[in-house]
N, C-alpha and C positions, 0 to 999 in steps of 0.2 A: 504494500500500500504506500502510495507516495505521500510526501510531507503535507501537501495541500489538503489531501483527503483526511489525513490524521488530524490536522488542525481543525478542519471542519467538524469532524466527529467530536473532538474535545469541546468545541464551542456548543454544539448541540447538547452534549452531555451536561454542560453547565446549566442549561435551561431545563432539561427534561429528566435529569438523573433520578429524581424521586418517583418517576412514573415507571421505572424499570424494576425488575425483581432484584433482590439483594445479591443473588448469584450473578446476574447480568452486570450489576454495578461493580461488583468485585472484579469480574473478568475484564471489563472495560478499563478499570483503573490499572490493573496489571498491564494490560496490553498497550493502552494509549498513554497513560500517565507515567508508568514505571518502565515502559519499554521492554517488558518481558516478551519472550517468544511464546508461541503456543505450547511448545514442549515444556518450557519452564513453568508455565501456568498449570499445565496438566500434572506435572510433578508436585508442585506446591499444593494443589487441591486434591491430589490422589484420584484423578479421573482420566479418562482417555483424551487424547489429542482431538479426536473427532467431537467429543462432548464440548470441549473448550471452543473449538472452531464453530460449531453449530450455535452455541450460546452467544458468541461474539457477533456472528452474522445476524442472528435474530435480533439482538440488541441494537445493532446498527440500523437494521430495517425499521425497528420500532422508532428509533430517534428520527429517522427520515420521515416516517409516517406522521409522527407528532408535529414535526416542523411543517410538513405540507398542509396539515390541518390548522395549525395554530399560528404559524409565522412569527414566533417570538424572536428567534435569532435574526431573521432578515429585517424585522421591524426595529430591532435594537440597533443594527448596523445603520439603517436609514436614519434613525433618531440621532445617533452619534455624528453622522455626516451633517445633519441639519444643525445640531448644536455647534459644531465646529464652524459652520458657515455663519451662524449668528454671532459667535464670538469674534470671528474675523471682521465681520461688518462693523461691529461696535468698535473694535480696535482701529479700524480704518477711518470711520466717520465720526466717532465720538470718543477719541482716545483719552480725553480729560474728564469724562463724565463717570466719576467713581460711583455715584449712586446707581446709575443704570447698570454698570458692571456688577455691582453687588446684588441688585435685584435679579439680574439674569443668572448670576451664579447660584443664588438661592433657588430659583426656578429649576435650574438644571440638576441640582443636587437633591431636590425634594422628590421623595417617592410618591407615586400615585396610589392612593388608597381607594378601593372600591367598596 
């Protein structure tokens, strides 16, 4: 698996980790975060390589399925780009307006509660 794909799965894992089974979470951590091979995971968990591979593949499919339905990761990336654009605009057009900068910073760091 290439680096871009691994990074993508890690990003999705950050959003949807709690929706996976404990075993899927553990295997993805081993594989993507700790860079274990499938053989090393199988040995650590005392299961077959096929079981590890199947669990990782199912978990990755689940992460993609969740993202396709909920769009949390892609929306996050879009929001980050927009935030950066707003900050750049303020810096360009209102570089001395510290109140505006403070208000925007508060807005950007405030969690949305539903």
